[in-house]
N, C-alpha and C positions, 0 to 999 in steps of 0.2 A: 741706539734705536730703540723706541718705545711702541710698545702693540697697542691697538684698539682693543679696550679691555671691557666693552660693552657687558653688563650682565656676568662680569667674573669669567666670560669665554671669550679667549681672542681670537680674533678675526685675521688669521694669518694665511700665508702661502709658504711653498717650501723654501724659497728664496730668504722669507724672514729667518725660519728655523736653522738654514744651514750658515746666515751669518753669525749666528750664534755659539752653533753646535756642528764640527765635523762629521761626515758620513761613519768615520769609524767610531767616534764618541758614540755614536748611534746603536752600532751593531754591538760596541763592547758593552752596552747597557741593556739591550733588549734580548741579545743572543747569548744565554747563558755559558755554553759551553764552548764559545768563541774565544780564544786566546791569543793564538799567534795569525797573523796572515799567511794564507795559502794552507795550513795545517789543517786536515780533515779531521771533522767531528762525527759525532752521531746528530742527526737531525733530531731537533725538539718539538717540529711541527706533525711529525709522524712516525710510526713505528721502525726504527732504524736498527737492523742489526749488524750492519757494521758500518763505520765512519764513511758518510758518502757526502759530506756537507764542506763547505769550506767559505770564508770571507776571503775574496783576491781583490787586486787592484787592475784595472783596465789600463791600457796604453794611454788613455786621455787621464789617467789618474784619478778615476772615480771609483769607489768602493762598493761592491755588490756581494750579496749573498749567495751562492751558487750551490744548487742540489743537484750533483751529477746523475744520481739515481733517475729523477723525474727529468733532468735535463732542462730545467728551469731556473731562472735567477730574479733576485729580488733588489730593488733599492731598499734602503733604511725605512722608507716609509711604506714601502709595498710589504715589506717584513711585519710591521706593526699591524699592519691591516689584516694580515693573514693569520698572525699569533694571535691575536685578540677579537680577530672576526668583526673589525670595524669597517665602516665605508670611510672614505678619503678625508673628507672634514673632520669626522670624529679622531681619526688617527692623528692628524694634524692638532688636534686640542689637547689629546692625553700627551704628544709629546713635548708641548708645551706646559703642561701641567706638571709632568714627572721632572722636567728640567727647570722648573721655575723660571718661566722666561716672561712672565706677565709683565714685569717692571724691565724688560730688555737685557738683564743679567741672568747668568746660568749658573748655580751652586755645584753643578756637575761638569759643565763644560772646561775644557782648558784650552790653552792656544793651541791653533793648528800646527805648529810647529814643534808642539809636543807631543801631539795625537801622532802626527805621520812619523815620528820615529819609533813607531811598537815595532820590535824586533820580526824579522822575517824569518823562516826556517832556515835553518843553516843550508847552505847551495850544497846540492848532493845530485848525484845522477837519478833521474828518475824512470823508474823501471816500468815499462808498458808492454802488456801483454793485448790481445786484441782476439775478439770472436767475430768472423765475420761471417757474412751470410751472400748468396747469389743475389747480383744486382737486381732491385726491384724495378719495375718500368718507370716509375717515378726517379729511381735513381741513376738510371742509364738517359733519361729525359734531360737530366740538368748537365750530364755531361756532352751531350749530343748537340746542345745548343752553341757549343763552342767548336764542335767539328770531331769532339773526341767519342770513338767509339769503343766498343766492348773489346774489341783485338787491341786497341792502344792501350786502353785500362790495364788490359793482363798484361801487355808486353811491359808497361811501367810500374807494375805490379801494386796498382791503386785496387783496395778493396773497398766493400760497402761493409759498416760495422752494425752487429746486431748488441754486442755488449763489448767490453774492454776491462782490464785491469790496470790499475796505476798504483804503483806502490803496494801492489797486494790486494787494495780493494777493487771490488767488483762493483761496475756500473754499467747498468742496463742502460739499453738505448731507447727512448719513446719510439714507438713503431710510427708515428707519422714523421718522425724526424730523419733529417738526411745527414748521415756522419759517416765519413771515411777516413780511409789509413792510406797514408804513402808510407810503404814499406821500403826500408833502405838495409835491411839486412841485420842479423845480432840484434834484435830487439829494438832496433831504431826506428821511429815512428815520427811522423808528423799527423798528427789528428785534425782533421777538418769537420766542426760543427756548424752545419749551415744556419740551423734556426737560434743559433745563441752569439749575435753580432757583438757583444762584449766580450765574450771570449771563444772566438771563432777558433783559433789555433790553440792544439797542445802538442808540446815537442819534447824530446830527448836527444833530437839530431842536434850534434855540433856543426860550428862553421866551417869544419874541415871536408863534410861530406859534400861533395857536387853533385846536384839532380841531373840524371839523364845520362851518367858518363857511361853506365853499363850498358846501356842501350845502343851506343855509338859502335857504327862499322869502324874497322881499323882505320881508313883512309877515307877521305871525300873530299868534295870541292870546296864548298862553303859550309863553315861552322858557324850557326849564332851563338852568342852569349846572352842569354836574356834573363829574366828575375825571377820565375817560377816554373815550377814543374807543369802548371796549367798551361802556361804559355810554350812550353819545351812540347808538351802533346799536341797542342793545335797545329805548331809548325809540322810536326811529325805528319797530321793528317793531310797536309798538302804536299807532303814529298821531302819537308827539308828537315835537315838537323840542327839539333839545340843542347846545349846544357845551361845549366843555371846553377848559379851561388845560393846561399841561403835568403841573402837579400843584396838588394843594389849597393848596399853600403859595407858588404862584408869584402875586404880585400882578397883580389885575384891570386893564386899562387902562382909566382914567378916559373917554377917548374913544370907547373901544369901547361903553362900557356907556351913555352918552348917546346913541350913535348907536341902539342896539338898543332905548332906551328910547322913541325917536319912531317906532318900527316895529312894536313888540310891545306889547300892552296891559299882559301881566304878565312880570315876569323873575322866576325863582324860583331860589336857589341850592340844589343838590340834593346835598350830599357826603356822604361814606361816615358810618355812624353809631358810628366809632372815636373816641377822643380828637382824634385828628389832625383828622379830618374835620369833627367838630363845631366844634373851635377855628376852623377856618380857613374854616367857613360864618359863624361870629359876628362873625368880623374882617370878611369881607367885607360882609356884611349890614349891619352898623354903619357900614362908611364908606359905603356907596352906598345906604341906605337902603331896603333890600331884603329880605322875606320869605325864610326859609331853611326847609328840610324835610330829613329824614333818614328811615331806616327805622327801627323800633321797637328800642329797646336789645334786645339778645341774639340779635336776629334778622339774618337775611344782611345783610351790611355796606352793601352797594350795589344799582341797579336789574337789573345783570346777574346777580348771585349770586341775588336773590330770585327773579329768572326762573328760575333754574337748580333752584333748591331747591324752588319750589312750584308752578311751572307757570305759562302765561300768563293765565288767566283769574284765579288767586289774585292775579298782580302786577298785574293792571288795577283789581281791587276795593283792593289796597292803595293804587295811587297815587291813586283817587277819594278814598280815606279820609285820606289825608294831604292833598290838597287842601282837604278840607271840614273839619278841624279846626284 
């Protein structure tokens, strides 16, 4: 690739740059304290008394700089703009100049396969502590659109956060941000950060923890196995009982299934209507000889989304239909 170098200033877009330099290469060059993916360090963009920033990799394989205290994230180009107080075109030109990309080659860039093997922190238990606060009006409104009341949130130990500690680092929550914790006891939490789609979830909960188990009655008629605590709570709002593994891909525990067979007349798998959910439901249904259902294809993917999109009465009607067809 050769850039247009009129007047010695490359006219490029971000795709041009990323074809020559990986996102991690850019962060390693411009973020001075960054050494290891996921390891926190002190921000160089502001006064930072305790390490509260990190470079992380999203599920889609993208690299982001995350500032936990300010609850914001940057792409590499965003970071260059912020660090050097540049507008977008000037930030692109700086990267082109710093990495000597005017001839389409980079003296600093390395092959992507080399950059992406940068060492991760050693896998370890992440200690999390939370600072909760009373649910705000905005916080309750978020859950109410799924039929989930304050009473249900309290039953399932869901809390709204003002701050949290991750590995003993204090992280305050932006007042405008919505951040919640699912509390599973013994300092096991799933943190939901709605304003940060690239890092929506932070968790130290193992796959052995099944969501909603502690809130079940000892016996009952129909028990759904769904895929999230939010779906469990939406089903609870219409009088149904459910539990959920940590994801649709987590194998169900045979001993757990046998235990609930003795306590419940029916057990029904109820995953999403997307390919992952349907395939996961089929695998579990075949293994344990259980029936499975899902929302109609092309419709809202799960119980909570259907409730949000169509309302309580429509969702009740849908569930009755699913159970009789």
